[in-house]
PDB file of the backbone (N, CA, C, O) and the ligand in Angstrom, with CONECT records:
HET     ZN  A 101       1
ATOM      1  N   MET A   1     -20.174  60.992  14.811  1.00  0.00           N
ATOM      2  CA  MET A   1     -21.191  62.105  14.801  1.00  0.00           C
ATOM      3  C   MET A   1     -22.420  61.560  15.642  1.00  0.00           C
ATOM      4  O   MET A   1     -22.724  60.369  15.581  1.00  0.00           O
ATOM      5  N   PRO A   2     -23.040  62.360  16.339  1.00  0.00           N
ATOM      6  CA  PRO A   2     -24.178  61.939  17.300  1.00  0.00           C
ATOM      7  C   PRO A   2     -25.411  61.591  16.281  1.00  0.00           C
ATOM      8  O   PRO A   2     -25.508  62.096  15.162  1.00  0.00           O
ATOM      9  N   LEU A   3     -26.261  60.731  16.788  1.00  0.00           N
ATOM     10  CA  LEU A   3     -27.457  60.392  16.092  1.00  0.00           C
ATOM     11  C   LEU A   3     -28.564  61.089  16.731  1.00  0.00           C
ATOM     12  O   LEU A   3     -28.671  61.052  17.956  1.00  0.00           O
ATOM     13  N   TYR A   4     -29.478  61.785  15.933  1.00  0.00           N
ATOM     14  CA  TYR A   4     -30.511  62.581  16.515  1.00  0.00           C
ATOM     15  C   TYR A   4     -31.808  61.963  16.143  1.00  0.00           C
ATOM     16  O   TYR A   4     -31.940  61.386  15.063  1.00  0.00           O
ATOM     17  N   ASP A   5     -32.781  62.070  17.020  1.00  0.00           N
ATOM     18  CA  ASP A   5     -34.149  61.495  16.695  1.00  0.00           C
ATOM     19  C   ASP A   5     -35.093  62.566  16.477  1.00  0.00           C
ATOM     20  O   ASP A   5     -35.147  63.515  17.260  1.00  0.00           O
ATOM     21  N   PHE A   6     -35.901  62.469  15.383  1.00  0.00           N
ATOM     22  CA  PHE A   6     -36.777  63.492  14.958  1.00  0.00           C
ATOM     23  C   PHE A   6     -38.240  62.690  14.998  1.00  0.00           C
ATOM     24  O   PHE A   6     -38.339  61.477  14.817  1.00  0.00           O
ATOM     25  N   ARG A   7     -39.209  63.468  15.231  1.00  0.00           N
ATOM     26  CA  ARG A   7     -40.690  62.939  15.240  1.00  0.00           C
ATOM     27  C   ARG A   7     -41.635  63.905  14.653  1.00  0.00           C
ATOM     28  O   ARG A   7     -41.638  65.059  15.082  1.00  0.00           O
ATOM     29  N   CYS A   8     -42.432  63.545  13.718  1.00  0.00           N
ATOM     30  CA  CYS A   8     -43.454  64.456  12.975  1.00  0.00           C
ATOM     31  C   CYS A   8     -44.582  64.258  13.847  1.00  0.00           C
ATOM     32  O   CYS A   8     -44.682  63.380  14.703  1.00  0.00           O
ATOM     33  N   PRO A   9     -45.576  65.309  13.506  1.00  0.00           N
ATOM     34  CA  PRO A   9     -46.876  65.282  14.203  1.00  0.00           C
ATOM     35  C   PRO A   9     -47.678  63.974  14.044  1.00  0.00           C
ATOM     36  O   PRO A   9     -48.427  63.614  14.952  1.00  0.00           O
ATOM     37  N   ALA A  10     -47.546  63.289  12.966  1.00  0.00           N
ATOM     38  CA  ALA A  10     -48.179  62.033  12.812  1.00  0.00           C
ATOM     39  C   ALA A  10     -47.483  60.797  13.610  1.00  0.00           C
ATOM     40  O   ALA A  10     -47.974  59.669  13.583  1.00  0.00           O
ATOM     41  N   GLY A  11     -46.411  61.081  14.252  1.00  0.00           N
ATOM     42  CA  GLY A  11     -45.745  60.105  15.000  1.00  0.00           C
ATOM     43  C   GLY A  11     -44.741  59.175  14.309  1.00  0.00           C
ATOM     44  O   GLY A  11     -44.399  58.097  14.794  1.00  0.00           O
ATOM     45  N   HIS A  12     -44.298  59.653  13.165  1.00  0.00           N
ATOM     46  CA  HIS A  12     -43.250  58.941  12.416  1.00  0.00           C
ATOM     47  C   HIS A  12     -41.863  59.196  13.079  1.00  0.00           C
ATOM     48  O   HIS A  12     -41.475  60.348  13.276  1.00  0.00           O
ATOM     49  N   GLY A  13     -41.239  58.277  13.365  1.00  0.00           N
ATOM     50  CA  GLY A  13     -39.801  58.486  13.916  1.00  0.00           C
ATOM     51  C   GLY A  13     -38.776  58.479  12.823  1.00  0.00           C
ATOM     52  O   GLY A  13     -38.836  57.638  11.927  1.00  0.00           O
ATOM     53  N   THR A  14     -37.907  59.324  12.866  1.00  0.00           N
ATOM     54  CA  THR A  14     -36.691  59.353  11.934  1.00  0.00           C
ATOM     55  C   THR A  14     -35.417  59.666  12.816  1.00  0.00           C
ATOM     56  O   THR A  14     -35.392  60.490  13.731  1.00  0.00           O
ATOM     57  N   GLU A  15     -34.376  58.887  12.400  1.00  0.00           N
ATOM     58  CA  GLU A  15     -33.116  59.062  13.040  1.00  0.00           C
ATOM     59  C   GLU A  15     -32.132  59.507  11.885  1.00  0.00           C
ATOM     60  O   GLU A  15     -32.117  58.973  10.776  1.00  0.00           O
ATOM     61  N   ALA A  16     -31.342  60.509  12.261  1.00  0.00           N
ATOM     62  CA  ALA A  16     -30.402  61.111  11.409  1.00  0.00           C
ATOM     63  C   ALA A  16     -29.125  61.514  12.111  1.00  0.00           C
ATOM     64  O   ALA A  16     -29.192  61.894  13.280  1.00  0.00           O
ATOM     65  N   SER A  17     -27.944  61.457  11.465  1.00  0.00           N
ATOM     66  CA  SER A  17     -26.691  61.763  12.047  1.00  0.00           C
ATOM     67  C   SER A  17     -26.237  63.135  11.494  1.00  0.00           C
ATOM     68  O   SER A  17     -26.181  63.353  10.283  1.00  0.00           O
ATOM     69  N   PHE A  18     -25.906  64.077  12.465  1.00  0.00           N
ATOM     70  CA  PHE A  18     -25.397  65.404  11.982  1.00  0.00           C
ATOM     71  C   PHE A  18     -24.169  65.660  12.931  1.00  0.00           C
ATOM     72  O   PHE A  18     -24.014  65.074  14.003  1.00  0.00           O
ATOM     73  N   ALA A  19     -23.374  66.536  12.449  1.00  0.00           N
ATOM     74  CA  ALA A  19     -22.329  67.134  13.347  1.00  0.00           C
ATOM     75  C   ALA A  19     -23.074  68.105  14.326  1.00  0.00           C
ATOM     76  O   ALA A  19     -24.092  68.724  14.016  1.00  0.00           O
ATOM     77  N   MET A  20     -22.417  68.170  15.604  1.00  0.00           N
ATOM     78  CA  MET A  20     -23.155  68.836  16.575  1.00  0.00           C
ATOM     79  C   MET A  20     -23.409  70.332  16.283  1.00  0.00           C
ATOM     80  O   MET A  20     -24.395  70.908  16.743  1.00  0.00           O
ATOM     81  N   ALA A  21     -22.466  70.960  15.487  1.00  0.00           N
ATOM     82  CA  ALA A  21     -22.562  72.390  15.151  1.00  0.00           C
ATOM     83  C   ALA A  21     -23.596  72.557  14.056  1.00  0.00           C
ATOM     84  O   ALA A  21     -24.096  73.666  13.867  1.00  0.00           O
ATOM     85  N   GLU A  22     -23.938  71.512  13.331  1.00  0.00           N
ATOM     86  CA  GLU A  22     -24.869  71.597  12.116  1.00  0.00           C
ATOM     87  C   GLU A  22     -26.179  71.005  12.356  1.00  0.00           C
ATOM     88  O   GLU A  22     -27.002  70.959  11.442  1.00  0.00           O
ATOM     89  N   ARG A  23     -26.474  70.473  13.711  1.00  0.00           N
ATOM     90  CA  ARG A  23     -27.710  69.841  13.815  1.00  0.00           C
ATOM     91  C   ARG A  23     -28.975  70.750  13.573  1.00  0.00           C
ATOM     92  O   ARG A  23     -29.050  71.831  14.158  1.00  0.00           O
ATOM     93  N   PRO A  24     -29.904  70.355  12.776  1.00  0.00           N
ATOM     94  CA  PRO A  24     -31.040  71.120  12.516  1.00  0.00           C
ATOM     95  C   PRO A  24     -32.060  70.957  13.695  1.00  0.00           C
ATOM     96  O   PRO A  24     -32.002  69.976  14.437  1.00  0.00           O
ATOM     97  N   ASP A  25     -33.040  71.994  13.854  1.00  0.00           N
ATOM     98  CA  ASP A  25     -34.029  71.828  14.748  1.00  0.00           C
ATOM     99  C   ASP A  25     -35.276  70.854  14.364  1.00  0.00           C
ATOM    100  O   ASP A  25     -36.009  70.225  15.127  1.00  0.00           O
ATOM    101  N   ASP A  26     -35.287  70.930  12.906  1.00  0.00           N
ATOM    102  CA  ASP A  26     -36.391  70.104  12.353  1.00  0.00           C
ATOM    103  C   ASP A  26     -35.959  69.727  10.915  1.00  0.00           C
ATOM    104  O   ASP A  26     -35.190  70.420  10.249  1.00  0.00           O
ATOM    105  N   ILE A  27     -36.548  68.506  10.470  1.00  0.00           N
ATOM    106  CA  ILE A  27     -36.142  68.016   9.092  1.00  0.00           C
ATOM    107  C   ILE A  27     -37.571  67.576   8.551  1.00  0.00           C
ATOM    108  O   ILE A  27     -38.581  67.576   9.255  1.00  0.00           O
ATOM    109  N   ALA A  28     -37.532  67.212   7.256  1.00  0.00           N
ATOM    110  CA  ALA A  28     -38.825  66.795   6.706  1.00  0.00           C
ATOM    111  C   ALA A  28     -38.875  65.285   7.001  1.00  0.00           C
ATOM    112  O   ALA A  28     -37.869  64.577   6.946  1.00  0.00           O
ATOM    113  N   CYS A  29     -40.070  64.844   7.309  1.00  0.00           N
ATOM    114  CA  CYS A  29     -40.375  63.394   7.609  1.00  0.00           C
ATOM    115  C   CYS A  29     -40.128  62.682   6.345  1.00  0.00           C
ATOM    116  O   CYS A  29     -40.442  63.085   5.225  1.00  0.00           O
ATOM    117  N   ALA A  30     -39.470  61.468   6.674  1.00  0.00           N
ATOM    118  CA  ALA A  30     -39.110  60.537   5.526  1.00  0.00           C
ATOM    119  C   ALA A  30     -40.449  59.906   4.926  1.00  0.00           C
ATOM    120  O   ALA A  30     -40.489  59.566   3.743  1.00  0.00           O
ATOM    121  N   VAL A  31     -41.553  59.758   5.787  1.00  0.00           N
ATOM    122  CA  VAL A  31     -42.725  59.053   5.413  1.00  0.00           C
ATOM    123  C   VAL A  31     -43.725  59.969   4.891  1.00  0.00           C
ATOM    124  O   VAL A  31     -44.268  59.734   3.812  1.00  0.00           O
ATOM    125  N   CYS A  32     -44.028  61.083   5.641  1.00  0.00           N
ATOM    126  CA  CYS A  32     -45.253  61.941   5.111  1.00  0.00           C
ATOM    127  C   CYS A  32     -44.677  63.177   4.678  1.00  0.00           C
ATOM    128  O   CYS A  32     -45.446  63.880   4.022  1.00  0.00           O
ATOM    129  N   GLY A  33     -43.423  63.667   4.891  1.00  0.00           N
ATOM    130  CA  GLY A  33     -42.952  64.894   4.336  1.00  0.00           C
ATOM    131  C   GLY A  33     -43.251  66.053   5.305  1.00  0.00           C
ATOM    132  O   GLY A  33     -42.825  67.158   4.971  1.00  0.00           O
ATOM    133  N   GLU A  34     -43.911  65.944   6.429  1.00  0.00           N
ATOM    134  CA  GLU A  34     -44.286  66.927   7.381  1.00  0.00           C
ATOM    135  C   GLU A  34     -42.944  67.341   8.071  1.00  0.00           C
ATOM    136  O   GLU A  34     -41.937  66.654   7.893  1.00  0.00           O
ATOM    137  N   THR A  35     -42.923  68.414   8.828  1.00  0.00           N
ATOM    138  CA  THR A  35     -41.926  68.843   9.585  1.00  0.00           C
ATOM    139  C   THR A  35     -41.707  67.978  10.889  1.00  0.00           C
ATOM    140  O   THR A  35     -42.570  67.911  11.764  1.00  0.00           O
ATOM    141  N   SER A  36     -40.573  67.364  10.956  1.00  0.00           N
ATOM    142  CA  SER A  36     -40.305  66.571  12.116  1.00  0.00           C
ATOM    143  C   SER A  36     -39.293  67.329  13.005  1.00  0.00           C
ATOM    144  O   SER A  36     -38.217  67.788  12.623  1.00  0.00           O
ATOM    145  N   ARG A  37     -39.851  67.390  14.349  1.00  0.00           N
ATOM    146  CA  ARG A  37     -39.063  68.181  15.317  1.00  0.00           C
ATOM    147  C   ARG A  37     -37.983  67.337  15.999  1.00  0.00           C
ATOM    148  O   ARG A  37     -38.184  66.133  16.157  1.00  0.00           O
ATOM    149  N   ARG A  38     -36.922  67.872  16.383  1.00  0.00           N
ATOM    150  CA  ARG A  38     -35.809  67.078  17.031  1.00  0.00           C
ATOM    151  C   ARG A  38     -36.247  66.795  18.453  1.00  0.00           C
ATOM    152  O   ARG A  38     -36.798  67.665  19.126  1.00  0.00           O
ATOM    153  N   ARG A  39     -35.995  65.547  18.922  1.00  0.00           N
ATOM    154  CA  ARG A  39     -36.508  65.223  20.302  1.00  0.00           C
ATOM    155  C   ARG A  39     -35.239  65.212  21.215  1.00  0.00           C
ATOM    156  O   ARG A  39     -34.101  65.139  20.752  1.00  0.00           O
ATOM    157  N   MET A  40     -35.513  65.289  22.506  1.00  0.00           N
ATOM    158  CA  MET A  40     -34.417  65.338  23.496  1.00  0.00           C
ATOM    159  C   MET A  40     -33.750  63.886  23.416  1.00  0.00           C
ATOM    160  O   MET A  40     -34.468  62.886  23.399  1.00  0.00           O
ATOM    161  N   PRO A  41     -32.487  63.808  23.373  1.00  0.00           N
ATOM    162  CA  PRO A  41     -31.841  62.486  23.252  1.00  0.00           C
ATOM    163  C   PRO A  41     -31.928  61.718  24.555  1.00  0.00           C
ATOM    164  O   PRO A  41     -31.889  62.325  25.625  1.00  0.00           O
ATOM    165  N   SER A  42     -32.040  60.464  24.499  1.00  0.00           N
ATOM    166  CA  SER A  42     -31.869  59.670  25.763  1.00  0.00           C
ATOM    167  C   SER A  42     -30.426  59.521  26.087  1.00  0.00           C
ATOM    168  O   SER A  42     -29.610  59.406  25.173  1.00  0.00           O
ATOM    169  N   PRO A  43     -30.064  59.517  27.336  1.00  0.00           N
ATOM    170  CA  PRO A  43     -28.621  59.535  27.676  1.00  0.00           C
ATOM    171  C   PRO A  43     -27.959  58.161  27.609  1.00  0.00           C
ATOM    172  O   PRO A  43     -26.735  58.063  27.703  1.00  0.00           O
ATOM    173  N   ARG A  44     -28.733  57.119  27.451  1.00  0.00           N
ATOM    174  CA  ARG A  44     -27.968  55.687  27.188  1.00  0.00           C
ATOM    175  C   ARG A  44     -27.024  55.373  28.446  1.00  0.00           C
ATOM    176  O   ARG A  44     -25.940  54.804  28.310  1.00  0.00           O
ATOM    177  N   LEU A  45     -27.506  55.773  29.618  1.00  0.00           N
ATOM    178  CA  LEU A  45     -26.676  55.597  30.788  1.00  0.00           C
ATOM    179  C   LEU A  45     -26.348  54.197  31.089  1.00  0.00           C
ATOM    180  O   LEU A  45     -25.251  53.876  31.544  1.00  0.00           O
ATOM    181  N   SER A  46     -27.422  53.242  30.803  1.00  0.00           N
ATOM    182  CA  SER A  46     -27.346  51.887  31.125  1.00  0.00           C
ATOM    183  C   SER A  46     -26.282  51.137  30.358  1.00  0.00           C
ATOM    184  O   SER A  46     -25.752  50.155  30.879  1.00  0.00           O
ATOM    185  N   ILE A  47     -25.949  51.534  29.183  1.00  0.00           N
ATOM    186  CA  ILE A  47     -25.026  50.772  28.466  1.00  0.00           C
ATOM    187  C   ILE A  47     -23.770  51.595  28.139  1.00  0.00           C
ATOM    188  O   ILE A  47     -22.912  51.207  27.346  1.00  0.00           O
ATOM    189  N   ALA A  48     -23.723  52.786  28.819  1.00  0.00           N
ATOM    190  CA  ALA A  48     -22.432  53.498  28.591  1.00  0.00           C
ATOM    191  C   ALA A  48     -21.165  52.839  29.272  1.00  0.00           C
ATOM    192  O   ALA A  48     -21.177  52.503  30.456  1.00  0.00           O
ATOM    193  N   GLY A  49     -20.214  52.700  28.550  1.00  0.00           N
ATOM    194  CA  GLY A  49     -19.013  52.200  29.065  1.00  0.00           C
ATOM    195  C   GLY A  49     -18.886  50.556  28.904  1.00  0.00           C
ATOM    196  O   GLY A  49     -17.838  49.942  29.102  1.00  0.00           O
ATOM    197  N   SER A  50     -20.012  50.019  28.548  1.00  0.00           N
ATOM    198  CA  SER A  50     -20.050  48.526  28.359  1.00  0.00           C
ATOM    199  C   SER A  50     -19.523  48.093  27.060  1.00  0.00           C
ATOM    200  O   SER A  50     -19.301  48.941  26.196  1.00  0.00           O
ATOM    201  N   ALA A  51     -19.304  46.851  26.847  1.00  0.00           N
ATOM    202  CA  ALA A  51     -18.822  46.323  25.655  1.00  0.00           C
ATOM    203  C   ALA A  51     -19.856  46.602  24.407  1.00  0.00           C
ATOM    204  O   ALA A  51     -19.490  46.915  23.274  1.00  0.00           O
ATOM    205  N   ALA A  52     -21.065  46.447  24.784  1.00  0.00           N
ATOM    206  CA  ALA A  52     -22.099  46.734  23.853  1.00  0.00           C
ATOM    207  C   ALA A  52     -22.052  48.211  23.255  1.00  0.00           C
ATOM    208  O   ALA A  52     -22.308  48.446  22.074  1.00  0.00           O
ATOM    209  N   PHE A  53     -21.729  49.097  24.110  1.00  0.00           N
ATOM    210  CA  PHE A  53     -21.660  50.584  23.796  1.00  0.00           C
ATOM    211  C   PHE A  53     -20.417  50.635  22.870  1.00  0.00           C
ATOM    212  O   PHE A  53     -20.444  51.234  21.795  1.00  0.00           O
ATOM    213  N   GLY A  54     -19.383  50.012  23.313  1.00  0.00           N
ATOM    214  CA  GLY A  54     -18.157  50.151  22.420  1.00  0.00           C
ATOM    215  C   GLY A  54     -18.323  49.625  21.058  1.00  0.00           C
ATOM    216  O   GLY A  54     -17.794  50.145  20.076  1.00  0.00           O
ATOM    217  N   LEU A  55     -19.170  48.443  21.018  1.00  0.00           N
ATOM    218  CA  LEU A  55     -19.469  47.930  19.666  1.00  0.00           C
ATOM    219  C   LEU A  55     -20.205  48.844  18.923  1.00  0.00           C
ATOM    220  O   LEU A  55     -19.858  49.050  17.761  1.00  0.00           O
ATOM    221  N   LEU A  56     -21.251  49.482  19.436  1.00  0.00           N
ATOM    222  CA  LEU A  56     -22.305  50.503  18.860  1.00  0.00           C
ATOM    223  C   LEU A  56     -21.276  51.623  18.267  1.00  0.00           C
ATOM    224  O   LEU A  56     -21.371  51.962  17.087  1.00  0.00           O
ATOM    225  N   GLU A  57     -20.369  52.137  19.060  1.00  0.00           N
ATOM    226  CA  GLU A  57     -19.528  53.220  18.724  1.00  0.00           C
ATOM    227  C   GLU A  57     -18.726  52.824  17.601  1.00  0.00           C
ATOM    228  O   GLU A  57     -18.617  53.600  16.651  1.00  0.00           O
ATOM    229  N   SER A  58     -18.114  51.634  17.598  1.00  0.00           N
ATOM    230  CA  SER A  58     -17.151  51.336  16.603  1.00  0.00           C
ATOM    231  C   SER A  58     -17.848  51.060  15.240  1.00  0.00           C
ATOM    232  O   SER A  58     -17.287  51.284  14.167  1.00  0.00           O
ATOM    233  N   THR A  59     -19.122  50.553  15.353  1.00  0.00           N
ATOM    234  CA  THR A  59     -19.874  50.379  14.166  1.00  0.00           C
ATOM    235  C   THR A  59     -20.275  51.621  13.612  1.00  0.00           C
ATOM    236  O   THR A  59     -20.234  51.740  12.387  1.00  0.00           O
ATOM    237  N   GLN A  60     -20.663  52.580  14.330  1.00  0.00           N
ATOM    238  CA  GLN A  60     -21.095  53.751  13.760  1.00  0.00           C
ATOM    239  C   GLN A  60     -19.841  54.517  13.177  1.00  0.00           C
ATOM    240  O   GLN A  60     -19.941  55.144  12.123  1.00  0.00           O
ATOM    241  N   ARG A  61     -18.739  54.456  13.840  1.00  0.00           N
ATOM    242  CA  ARG A  61     -17.508  55.040  13.424  1.00  0.00           C
ATOM    243  C   ARG A  61     -17.006  54.541  12.137  1.00  0.00           C
ATOM    244  O   ARG A  61     -16.487  55.284  11.304  1.00  0.00           O
ATOM    245  N   SER A  62     -17.182  53.127  11.961  1.00  0.00           N
ATOM    246  CA  SER A  62     -16.669  52.463  10.717  1.00  0.00           C
ATOM    247  C   SER A  62     -17.378  52.935   9.430  1.00  0.00           C
ATOM    248  O   SER A  62     -16.896  52.723   8.318  1.00  0.00           O
ATOM    249  N   ALA A  63     -18.557  53.593   9.632  1.00  0.00           N
ATOM    250  CA  ALA A  63     -19.415  54.058   8.437  1.00  0.00           C
ATOM    251  C   ALA A  63     -18.594  55.097   7.736  1.00  0.00           C
ATOM    252  O   ALA A  63     -18.532  55.140   6.507  1.00  0.00           O
ATOM    253  N   HIS A  64     -17.943  55.962   8.546  1.00  0.00           N
ATOM    254  CA  HIS A  64     -17.262  57.325   7.943  1.00  0.00           C
ATOM    255  C   HIS A  64     -15.722  57.244   8.225  1.00  0.00           C
ATOM    256  O   HIS A  64     -14.952  57.991   7.621  1.00  0.00           O
ATOM    257  N   GLU A  65     -15.278  56.333   9.144  1.00  0.00           N
ATOM    258  CA  GLU A  65     -13.798  56.393   9.494  1.00  0.00           C
ATOM    259  C   GLU A  65     -13.398  54.936   9.435  1.00  0.00           C
ATOM    260  O   GLU A  65     -13.193  54.330  10.486  1.00  0.00           O
ATOM    261  N   PRO A  66     -13.273  54.326   8.228  1.00  0.00           N
ATOM    262  CA  PRO A  66     -12.711  52.882   8.312  1.00  0.00           C
ATOM    263  C   PRO A  66     -11.364  52.619   8.880  1.00  0.00           C
ATOM    264  O   PRO A  66     -10.417  53.375   8.660  1.00  0.00           O
ATOM    265  N   GLU A  67     -11.276  51.548   9.612  1.00  0.00           N
ATOM    266  CA  GLU A  67     -10.118  51.186  10.382  1.00  0.00           C
ATOM    267  C   GLU A  67      -8.986  50.897   9.390  1.00  0.00           C
ATOM    268  O   GLU A  67      -9.240  50.130   8.461  1.00  0.00           O
ATOM    269  N   VAL A  68      -7.785  51.424   9.491  1.00  0.00           N
ATOM    270  CA  VAL A  68      -6.734  51.194   8.617  1.00  0.00           C
ATOM    271  C   VAL A  68      -5.896  50.135   9.234  1.00  0.00           C
ATOM    272  O   VAL A  68      -5.545  50.270  10.406  1.00  0.00           O
ATOM    273  N   ILE A  69      -5.528  49.039   8.508  1.00  0.00           N
ATOM    274  CA  ILE A  69      -4.544  47.978   8.933  1.00  0.00           C
ATOM    275  C   ILE A  69      -3.342  48.040   8.214  1.00  0.00           C
ATOM    276  O   ILE A  69      -3.280  48.435   7.049  1.00  0.00           O
ATOM    277  N   SER A  70      -2.330  47.637   8.918  1.00  0.00           N
ATOM    278  CA  SER A  70      -0.910  47.662   8.495  1.00  0.00           C
ATOM    279  C   SER A  70      -0.418  46.429   7.699  1.00  0.00           C
ATOM    280  O   SER A  70       0.587  46.507   6.993  1.00  0.00           O
ATOM    281  N   SER A  71      -1.088  45.366   7.813  1.00  0.00           N
ATOM    282  CA  SER A  71      -0.807  44.187   7.036  1.00  0.00           C
ATOM    283  C   SER A  71      -2.014  43.399   6.687  1.00  0.00           C
ATOM    284  O   SER A  71      -3.068  43.629   7.281  1.00  0.00           O
ATOM    285  N   SER A  72      -1.939  42.457   5.736  1.00  0.00           N
ATOM    286  CA  SER A  72      -3.164  41.659   5.296  1.00  0.00           C
ATOM    287  C   SER A  72      -3.668  40.797   6.230  1.00  0.00           C
ATOM    288  O   SER A  72      -4.830  40.405   6.122  1.00  0.00           O
ATOM    289  N   ASN A  73      -2.863  40.391   7.266  1.00  0.00           N
ATOM    290  CA  ASN A  73      -3.287  39.392   8.300  1.00  0.00           C
ATOM    291  C   ASN A  73      -2.668  39.692   9.559  1.00  0.00           C
ATOM    292  O   ASN A  73      -1.728  39.028   9.996  1.00  0.00           O
ATOM    293  N   PRO A  74      -3.234  40.801  10.227  1.00  0.00           N
ATOM    294  CA  PRO A  74      -2.534  41.256  11.500  1.00  0.00           C
ATOM    295  C   PRO A  74      -2.603  40.326  12.642  1.00  0.00           C
ATOM    296  O   PRO A  74      -1.742  40.429  13.516  1.00  0.00           O
ATOM    297  N   GLY A  75      -3.536  39.421  12.741  1.00  0.00           N
ATOM    298  CA  GLY A  75      -3.663  38.679  13.946  1.00  0.00           C
ATOM    299  C   GLY A  75      -2.901  37.353  13.841  1.00  0.00           C
ATOM    300  O   GLY A  75      -2.818  36.570  14.787  1.00  0.00           O
ATOM    301  N   VAL A  76      -2.392  37.158  12.730  1.00  0.00           N
ATOM    302  CA  VAL A  76      -1.565  35.857  12.704  1.00  0.00           C
ATOM    303  C   VAL A  76      -0.118  35.977  12.840  1.00  0.00           C
ATOM    304  O   VAL A  76       0.414  36.789  12.083  1.00  0.00           O
ATOM    305  N   ARG A  77       0.723  35.253  13.754  1.00  0.00           N
ATOM    306  CA  ARG A  77       1.953  35.422  13.754  1.00  0.00           C
ATOM    307  C   ARG A  77       2.687  34.357  12.957  1.00  0.00           C
ATOM    308  O   ARG A  77       2.127  33.292  12.695  1.00  0.00           O
ATOM    309  N   PRO A  78       3.979  34.633  12.550  1.00  0.00           N
ATOM    310  CA  PRO A  78       4.692  33.549  11.861  1.00  0.00           C
ATOM    311  C   PRO A  78       4.824  32.305  12.514  1.00  0.00           C
ATOM    312  O   PRO A  78       4.767  32.332  13.743  1.00  0.00           O
ATOM    313  N   PRO A  79       4.991  31.204  11.941  1.00  0.00           N
ATOM    314  CA  PRO A  79       5.036  29.915  12.779  1.00  0.00           C
ATOM    315  C   PRO A  79       6.413  29.905  13.512  1.00  0.00           C
ATOM    316  O   PRO A  79       7.449  30.341  13.011  1.00  0.00           O
ATOM    317  N   THR A  80       6.302  29.344  14.790  1.00  0.00           N
ATOM    318  CA  THR A  80       7.587  29.184  15.507  1.00  0.00           C
ATOM    319  C   THR A  80       8.030  27.918  15.501  1.00  0.00           C
ATOM    320  O   THR A  80       7.202  27.013  15.408  1.00  0.00           O
ATOM    321  N   PRO A  81       9.521  27.605  15.604  1.00  0.00           N
ATOM    322  CA  PRO A  81       9.945  26.195  15.661  1.00  0.00           C
ATOM    323  C   PRO A  81       9.587  25.602  16.827  1.00  0.00           C
ATOM    324  O   PRO A  81       9.623  26.234  17.883  1.00  0.00           O
ATOM    325  N   THR A  82       9.204  24.331  16.764  1.00  0.00           N
ATOM    326  CA  THR A  82       8.839  23.555  17.975  1.00  0.00           C
ATOM    327  C   THR A  82       9.979  22.890  18.562  1.00  0.00           C
ATOM    328  O   THR A  82       9.802  22.449  19.697  1.00  0.00           O
ATOM    329  N   THR A  83      11.161  22.717  18.007  1.00  0.00           N
ATOM    330  CA  THR A  83      12.295  22.216  18.529  1.00  0.00           C
ATOM    331  C   THR A  83      13.493  22.980  18.362  1.00  0.00           C
ATOM    332  O   THR A  83      13.533  23.733  17.389  1.00  0.00           O
ATOM    333  N   SER A  84      14.531  22.922  19.176  1.00  0.00           N
ATOM    334  CA  SER A  84      15.828  23.671  18.909  1.00  0.00           C
ATOM    335  C   SER A  84      16.958  22.655  18.830  1.00  0.00           C
ATOM    336  O   SER A  84      18.129  23.034  18.869  1.00  0.00           O
ATOM    337  N   ASN A  85      16.614  21.313  18.716  1.00  0.00           N
ATOM    338  CA  ASN A  85      17.816  20.420  18.506  1.00  0.00           C
ATOM    339  C   ASN A  85      18.112  20.412  17.072  1.00  0.00           C
ATOM    340  O   ASN A  85      17.251  20.195  16.219  1.00  0.00           O
ATOM    341  N   PRO A  86      19.504  20.684  16.787  1.00  0.00           N
ATOM    342  CA  PRO A  86      19.974  20.862  15.497  1.00  0.00           C
ATOM    343  C   PRO A  86      19.824  19.417  14.691  1.00  0.00           C
ATOM    344  O   PRO A  86      19.669  19.398  13.470  1.00  0.00           O
ATOM    345  N   LEU A  87      19.880  18.310  15.428  1.00  0.00           N
ATOM    346  CA  LEU A  87      19.772  17.071  14.686  1.00  0.00           C
ATOM    347  C   LEU A  87      18.310  16.899  14.046  1.00  0.00           C
ATOM    348  O   LEU A  87      18.141  16.123  13.105  1.00  0.00           O
ATOM    349  N   HIS A  88      17.419  17.539  14.511  1.00  0.00           N
ATOM    350  CA  HIS A  88      15.979  17.362  13.970  1.00  0.00           C
ATOM    351  C   HIS A  88      15.875  18.105  12.615  1.00  0.00           C
ATOM    352  O   HIS A  88      14.904  17.913  11.883  1.00  0.00           O
ATOM    353  N   ARG A  89      16.930  19.000  12.264  1.00  0.00           N
ATOM    354  CA  ARG A  89      16.833  19.600  10.967  1.00  0.00           C
ATOM    355  C   ARG A  89      17.072  18.603   9.818  1.00  0.00           C
ATOM    356  O   ARG A  89      16.628  18.762   8.681  1.00  0.00           O
ATOM    357  N   LYS A  90      17.833  17.537  10.235  1.00  0.00           N
ATOM    358  CA  LYS A  90      18.145  16.450   9.250  1.00  0.00           C
ATOM    359  C   LYS A  90      16.921  15.451   8.873  1.00  0.00           C
ATOM    360  O   LYS A  90      16.939  14.626   7.960  1.00  0.00           O
ATOM    361  N   LEU A  91      15.981  15.674   9.669  1.00  0.00           N
ATOM    362  CA  LEU A  91      14.688  14.747   9.494  1.00  0.00           C
ATOM    363  C   LEU A  91      13.952  15.079   8.073  1.00  0.00           C
ATOM    364  O   LEU A  91      13.872  16.225   7.631  1.00  0.00           O
ATOM    365  N   PRO A  92      13.498  14.087   7.509  1.00  0.00           N
ATOM    366  CA  PRO A  92      12.764  14.509   6.291  1.00  0.00           C
ATOM    367  C   PRO A  92      11.551  15.392   6.519  1.00  0.00           C
ATOM    368  O   PRO A  92      10.858  15.169   7.511  1.00  0.00           O
ATOM    369  N   ARG A  93      11.237  16.363   5.698  1.00  0.00           N
ATOM    370  CA  ARG A  93      10.137  17.264   5.838  1.00  0.00           C
ATOM    371  C   ARG A  93       8.981  16.853   5.045  1.00  0.00           C
ATOM    372  O   ARG A  93       9.188  16.178   4.037  1.00  0.00           O
ATOM    373  N   PRO A  94       7.729  17.190   5.389  1.00  0.00           N
ATOM    374  CA  PRO A  94       6.644  16.803   4.572  1.00  0.00           C
ATOM    375  C   PRO A  94       6.548  17.573   3.377  1.00  0.00           C
ATOM    376  O   PRO A  94       5.649  17.346   2.568  1.00  0.00           O
TER     377      PRO A  94
HETATM  378 ZN    ZN A 101     -44.427  61.742   9.210  1.00  0.00          ZN2+
END
């Protein structure tokens, strides 16, 4: 969900996240309770498409859509044998 910036007449800034269809034009200020008007969003063109922008998106998305993993340790592969010589199987193991 997009993040909207609101500002009251006293200058207090408030950010709130709403679905695009449900975004209000004004909300109550969190500091003074006055009506805060929605401001025009900045386009964030300088970081769009960058790794930092991807991190911001995934962080915001994880708040309401946690990532589902298939195993308890997805990044670790099972150990592979270091030798294929059958005589090495007879050696003592630690
Ligand atoms: Zn205020």
